[in-house]
N, C-alpha and C positions, 0 to 999 in steps of 0.2 A: 504494500500500500504506500502510495506516494503522498506526502503532505506538502502543500504549497505554502511557502513562507512569503507573505506580502508585506509591503510597506504599511506599518500600522499608523493610525491617527496619532500625531505627536503634538498637536497644538491646534487651538481654534483657528488661528490665522495662517497656518502653514499648509501649503498645498503640494509641496514637492520637497524631496531630499536628495542629497548626493551620496553615493556609496563612498565612504571614506577608506577604511582599511579592512581587508579580509584577514581574520585571525586563523581561518582554516582554508585548506586548499580543496579544489574540486576532487571528489572521490574519497575525501577523508571520512572516517567514522567519527560521529559526534554524539555526545550524551545530551539528554534533556536538560534544558536551562543553560547549556554551555554557550558562551558568547561566540557568535559567528562573525559578525562584522560591526563596523561603526556606521551610523547614518548621520550625516551632517546636514543641518538646516542653516538658515541665515541667522538663527538665534542660539542654537545649542547643538551639542553632539549627543547622540543616543546610541545605546547598544541593542543589537538584535540578538535575542537568545533563541536557541533551538527549542521548538515546542515539543519535540520527542527525540528519542535516540534513533540513529540510522546513518545512512550514507548520504553525504552532502553532494548535491548537484547544483553548482553555481550558475545562475542565469543572468546576473548583472555584474559587470566588471567594476573595478575601482575607478571612480571618476564619473560613472554614469549617473545621470539625473533622472529620478523616477517620481511619478506622481503618487499620491496616497492611494494604496490599493494595488499598485503595480507589483508584478512578481519579482522577488529578489532571488529566491533559490527554492529547491525542492529537496525534501528529506525522504529517502527511500527507507521505510522502516524495516523491510525484510531484505534489503540489499546487502551486498558484500562490497567491501572497499576495494574495488578493482577499477582500473581506468576504463573510460567509456570506449565502447567498440566503435569502429569506423562505420559499421552498418546501422548506426542509429539514424533517426529521422534527419537530423542535421547533416550527418555524414553523407547520407544518400542524396540529399539535396545538392550538396557541394559536388559530389562525385558526378551527378547527372549534369550539373552545369559546367563541369570541368573536363569534358571529354577532349582528347587530344585533337588539335586542329581547329577547335572552336575559339571564338573571341568572346571573352566574358567582360561585360561592361560593369564596372564598379560605380554605384551611384551613392548620393548622400542618403544615409539611412535615416529613419525616423528616430530622433534622439530625445524627444520629450514632447509632451502634449502641447505646450505653449510655444515651442521653438519652431519657427518657420524658415529660418535661414542660418547658415553657418559660414565660418571663414576657414579657409585652408591654412593650417599652421605650418609646421615644419615637415617637409618631405624627408623621410628617412632613406628612401631609395632614389635613384636617378633614372632618367628616361632611358629605356633599353636594358635596364638591369633585369636579371633573372631572380625570381623569388620562389619560395616554397609556400604551400598552403599554410595559412595562419601567420605568415610573416607580417611584421608591422610595416605598413606602407607610409602613412602620414598621420598627423594629428589634425583633428577637426575641432575648431573652437566655436562655442556659442556664447551667448551673453550670460550663461549660467554655469557652464562646465566645459572641460576639455575631454574629447573622446579620441580613441584610437581606431583607425581604419586598418583592418587586416585583410590579407589576400584570401579570397574564397577559393582559389585554385593555384596550382603551380604553373609558372610560365614566365614569359617576357612582358615587362611593364611598359605601357605607353601612357605617359602623363598627359592629361587633358587640362586640368585646372592647376594654375600656378599658385605658389605661396602668396598669401594675402588676398586671394580672390574670394569674393563672397558668392555663395551659391544657395539656391533654394533646395528644400527637401526634394529628393528625387532627381536632381541634376547630376549628369555624369561627372565623375572625378578622374577616372583613368580606365584603361582597357588592359586586360591580361590575355595575351595570346597563349592559350593553354598548351602546355607541353613543350613549347619552344625553348631551347636552351637548357632544358632540364638535364639532359644526358651530359652535356658539357660541364654543367655545374657540379653534377654528381661525381664525374671523374676527377675534376679539379679538387674536390674536397677529399677524395680518396688519396690523390697524389700528395696532398699536403696535410698529414695527420695533425700538425700543430694548430691548424685552423679550427676554430670552434664549429660545432655541428649546427649552429644557428645561421641565420642569414649573414652573408659576408659581402663586403665591398670588393671592388676590383683590386684594391691594395691589400686584401687579405684580412682586413679588420671586420669585426662583427658590426652589423648595423645597430645592434642594441648597445654597443659600447658608448658610454657617455649619455645614454638616454635614461630619463628618470621615470620611475613609476609615478602615478598621480599623487600619491601621498608624499613621496620624496620631493616632487616638483613643488608642492605647496609649501613644504618646510623650507626649501632653499629660497623660494620667492620671499617668504616672510623674513628670512635672514639676509636677503639681498646678495646671495651668492650665486654666481653663474655655474651651471652644470659642468662647464669646461674646467672649473677649478677643483672638481671632486673626482676622485678615483672610485669607480664602481666595483663592488665586490660581488654583485649578483651574477646571474647567468649571462654569459657572453659580454661581461663588463657593464651590465645594467646597474644604474645607481639605485640602491634600495633605500628604504626609509631609515634604516640604521646608519647608512652612509651619510644621509642628509643630516641626521641628528648630531653626528659627531663632526660634521664639517665645520671648519673655522674660516672666517673671512680673511683672505690673504691681504697683506699690506701692499699698496701700490708701489711699484718701483719708481724711484726718482729718475726723471728724465735728465739727459745731459744738459748742462747750461747752454743757453743760446749764445751763438757767436755774433757779436755786434760789429757792424761795419757800416760805412757810409752808404746810404740809400736802402738799407735793410731795416725791417721792423724788428724791434727787440721785445721778446716775451719773457716772462718769468719761468720759474722751474716748477710751477704747479701742475698737478695731474689734470689733464683735460679729457679723460675718458668718460664715457656715458654708460649707463646700464639701464636695462628695462626689466620690469618684473610684472607678471600678470596680477590683476586684481583678484583678491579672494572673493568667494561667493558672498561672504558677509559684507565686505566692502562694497561690492556691486549693489547688493540689496539696500544697504544703508544709503548709498548714493541716490538710488532711484526714489526711495521714500522721502529723502530730504528735498529733492527737486519737486516731488509730487506735493509735499506740504506747501512749498513756496508758491506753487502754481494753483493749488486748489483751495487755499485758505486766504482770508483777508487778514494777514498777520501784521500786527502792530507791536511796538515795544515801548513801554513806559519805564522811567528810571526814578530812583530815589537814592538817598544815602542814609546809612545807619551809623550812629555813634555806638561803637562796640565796647566802650569802656565799662558800662554796667555789667555786661555779660562777662567780660574778662576779669573784672574784680570779683564777681561771684564765683567764677571757676577757680581763681587763685585762692580764694578763701576756703572752698569746700572740696577741691578736687581730690585731696589725699583721703579725706573721710569717705568721699563718694566711692573711690576705687577700693578702699579697704572693706566697705560694706557690700558693694555689688560686684567686685572683681572685674570692673570695666572702667575705662577712662571716661571722663566727662568732656565731650567735645562740643563743637558748635552745632553739629548736625541735629542733635536732639532739641536744641533751642529753636532752630529754624523749622524743624518738623512740627513741633508743638505750635509755634506761631502761625504756620501755614494752615494747620488743621482748624484752629480757632477762626482764622480769617475766612476760610472756605465755608464755615458754617454761617458766617455773616453775609457772605456773597456767594450763594449757591450756583450762580451762572458760571463762575470761574471753575467750578468742580463738575460742570456738565459737559456733554458732548453731543454732536449732531449725528443722527442715524436716519438717513433718508430725509423725509419731510418732518421729522420729529426731533425734539430736543430731549435728551435723557438726563434727568437730574439725579445725582447720587447723594443719598443721605449718609453715606460713609466716606471715609478718606483713605483710599489706598494710594500711598505716596510712593512714586517711582524715584529711585535714587540712581543717577548716572554714575557708572563706575568704569574706569579704564581697565580693560582686560587684555591679555596677550593677543587675542584675535581681533580686538577692536572694542568700541564702546558698547556696553550692555547696560540695561536699565532694569535691575531687579526691583521688586515691589514690597513695601512694608504694608501688610494688610491691617485694616482698622487701626491706623496710627492714632486716630483721635481718642481711642480708649486706652492707649499705652502710656506708661510712666516714662520718665527720663531714662532710667536704667534699662527698661525693656527696649526702648528705641535704640539706645547705644549698642546693646547686645545684638539686636537684629541687624543693625548697620554693619557691625563687625562680621557677623556670620555671613551675610550676603556678599560683602566685599571679598571675603576670603574664598568663598565658593566661586565667585566670578574670576578671580585671579588664577584659580586652579581649574578653570573650565568645567566646573561641576554643576552649574546652574541648570535647573530643569525649566521646561516651558512654563509650568505652573508658577514658578517663581518670577517669571519675566512678563507675564501677561495680566491684563485687567487693571492696570493703574488708572487713577482718575486725575492725577496731577503730578508733575515732575519737578524735582529739584536737581540742579546741576551746579557743581562747584568748580569753576575754572580758576578760582583763586589759588588752589593748591599748585597750579602750574605757573602762577605769577600773573594771571590776567587781571588787568585793572578795570576793564569795561568791555562788555560784549552784548550781542543781541541773540540769545539762544533761539534755536528753531523748535517749534512745537513738536511734541512727541505724539503724532497722530495715533488713534482718533481723539486724543485729549484736546482740550481747548486752550490750555495755558501751561507755561513753564516758568519757573523762577530761577534766575541765574545769580549765584553768589560769586564774589570776586575777592581779590586780595585785600588785606587790611593795611592801610598806610596812614602814618601819622600826618595830619594836616592841620593847619590853623583854621579854627572856626570861631564864630562869635557866639558867646553864651553870656547872657545877662549883661550885655553891653561891653564885654571884655573879650579880647582875642586870646584863646587858649589852644593848646595843642591836644588833639584827640585822635584816637585810632578810628579811622573812618573806613567803611566798606560801601562801595556802590552796589546796589542791587537792581536787577532788571527783570521786568515781567513781560514776556512775549505772550500775546493772546490772539485768539481768533475773533476779529471784530464782527463776524456774522452773528454771534450770540452774546458777546461780551461788549457792553458799551464802555465808552471812555470813563464815565462816572464810576462804573463798577470796577474797572481795572485800576484806576487811580486810587479809589477808596480801599480796595483790597491791599495794595502795596503800602498805603499809609497806615492801615491797620497792622500789617506785619511790622512796619517800622516802630509803631507805638509799643507793641508787645516786646520787641527785642530791646528797645531802649529803656524799658521798665519791666524787667523780668518778673517782678512780683505779680504783675498782671497774669502771667502764665500760671503761676501757682494758685492764684485766687480765681482764675477763670473769668476775668473782667477786662 
């Protein structure tokens, strides 16, 4: 009996995932609940566990983008861990298409439900090269993932689409003249036993040499390291995930000093090389959503300044007793979260959102906290923050921030927020206009604290001042409400006793 493992629902707003890394190989025996592979979305990474014991038959490769419900793999409960036979359905299809003397046209395959066109990435083979069935031909890039195109038969390749060319689904990419050159390639391989059994170039090197797996390519891109700088230890010199993890960025070599003479331009000794890296799926999705927010909302930003001295004095006085009692530090985030929750209750439109032709008002405060994680900006949510104490908020902030930096946040921990707080001040930002975290209607931006001269009681004094910014959707939040909300936050922060008394 064969059990189909499909992409499970992993979040309310997630419609597709990318196959990250397979922990098992095709034909391996797996146990129930054993981790098979990682599924990556634009928000988090999930594990796909085997629903029963049996033999694994992989249907989706690393880097493939699948919709919810698409087939990932099959587990044969009564099967034995043996390699697939060539007389399987797929093998018969390729054999039928690959009769000697035939011309097989390789076309752009269907790579995702919402993907209508792709771009030809790097060709691994050259025009006229001889390949074996399942040899890697080229990479196909979409706006969501990168896929590998492999030969469906053995023969000589005629390239139709060039690197960088954009094609629609079903357009021809190359032709394979089935059987041509296969005998010469086989004899050449036998005469040179030192050459790898995989696809080789005319110079005797494997086509896989220096090529990265999808997981390895993603890691190298995040590190800013070119594949040419990494030595692959995988089959035929392929760069594995372990190679990418251990790779270190090499220091650029200094160029020779320029010779200056009359009539010649003089340049310095700086390195003028450029490097390119592919955007991660998370970065692409974040980019699209930010542009969408700018285009689809009437976003405005209002500013104010907060005298932070009362809070700083309160923290300095009680931070040791607070940490001793609650085992957590007393930071600014708990003060801002409490102030925001009280202000949201006074101005419910700021805590609302648009759903079609309706406005949804929330009687609770689920506060999203922007956190910088290794893969990019994530926004975990503090549920019912209006009912939490200072120590509970601080503990939840620490817990969520730690999970974010360890890439362990779940979809449930990152969805459903009603209002967002982002703190650019930790990076030194003095002032900014934060972008709304859709479908929410407002976001509060915190900034760095700088001592500035201010007038208090007719005298100029030096105070620690923070600029705060509220970006809001003017479609449902009027200017009076936005300004009133920010003034209320300012009052609560400059007089922390209001937070304790609820006034």
